[in-house]
C-alpha positions in Angstrom: 171.8 7.4 50.5 170.8 4.9 53.3 167.2 6.0 54.2 165.6 5.8 57.6 162.1 7.3 57.2 160.6 5.7 60.4 158.4 8.3 62.2 159.4 11.1 59.8 156.8 13.7 58.8 156.7 15.5 55.5 154.7 18.3 53.9 154.1 19.0 50.2 156.0 22.0 48.8 155.5 21.7 45.1 152.9 20.0 42.9 151.8 20.2 39.3 148.3 21.4 38.5 146.9 17.8 38.1 148.0 16.8 41.6 145.7 16.9 44.7 148.2 17.3 47.6 149.1 20.8 48.7 150.9 22.7 51.6 148.1 21.5 54.0 148.8 17.8 53.2 150.8 16.1 55.9 152.5 12.7 55.4 153.4 10.4 58.4 156.0 7.8 57.4 157.0 4.5 58.8 159.7 2.1 57.6 160.6 -1.5 58.2 163.7 -2.6 56.4 163.1 -1.8 52.7 159.3 -1.3 53.0 158.0 2.3 53.6 154.4 3.1 54.4 152.6 6.4 55.2 149.3 7.9 55.9 148.4 11.4 54.7 145.6 13.9 54.9 144.9 17.6 54.8 143.9 20.1 52.2 141.9 18.3 49.5 142.8 14.9 50.9 140.4 13.3 53.3 142.4 10.1 53.9 145.3 8.5 52.1 147.8 5.7 52.3 151.0 4.8 50.5 153.4 1.9 50.3 156.8 1.9 48.7 159.8 -0.3 48.3 163.3 1.2 48.8 165.3 0.4 45.6 169.0 -0.4 45.8 169.8 3.2 44.6 167.7 4.7 47.4 164.7 5.7 45.3 161.2 4.8 46.5 159.0 2.9 44.1 155.6 3.9 45.4 151.9 3.3 45.0 149.3 5.4 46.7 145.6 5.8 47.1 143.4 8.3 48.8 139.8 9.6 49.0 139.6 13.4 48.3 137.2 15.8 49.9 134.9 15.4 46.8 134.5 11.7 47.8 136.6 10.4 44.8 138.9 7.4 45.2 142.2 8.2 43.5 145.1 5.8 42.7 148.6 6.6 41.6 152.3 5.6 41.4 155.5 7.5 41.6 159.2 7.2 41.8 160.7 9.4 44.6 164.3 10.5 44.7 165.7 11.7 48.0 167.9 14.7 48.7 169.6 15.7 51.9 169.1 19.4 52.4 171.8 21.6 54.0 169.8 21.8 57.2 169.8 18.0 57.6 166.1 17.5 56.5 165.1 15.2 53.7 163.4 16.3 50.5 161.8 14.0 47.9 161.4 14.8 44.2 158.6 12.7 42.9 157.6 11.8 39.3 154.2 10.2 39.3 151.3 9.1 37.2 147.6 8.7 38.1 146.3 5.2 37.7 142.7 6.5 37.9 141.0 9.6 36.5 142.7 11.1 33.5 145.9 8.9 33.9 148.1 12.0 33.6 151.6 12.4 34.8 153.0 15.0 37.1 155.8 16.1 39.5 155.8 17.0 43.1 158.2 17.6 46.0 157.8 17.0 49.7 160.1 18.1 52.5 160.6 16.8 56.1 159.1 19.0 58.8 
């Protein structure tokens, strides 16, 4: 799928227990060629940023960092696979791992709003 994420907005819809984003976390995406960036906040996230490279198969190879409401700086990485929903919105299925804290892995999904 040829992605165009420029100015798209997403919300978390699924997350494993070790994740920090939730339904109140909103992601604002920008894209320039094969580089994707976003800011995110809401719920337990005070302020976050991500950067990703669009891979040839359309997946996003992503790194992210944020400060949560407890004041902790968190780092992670994930591989995001896109899906076009029947209503034309995008959904990402994300397999990730913390690069700080307990270094655990998890799974999340975000959908375009």
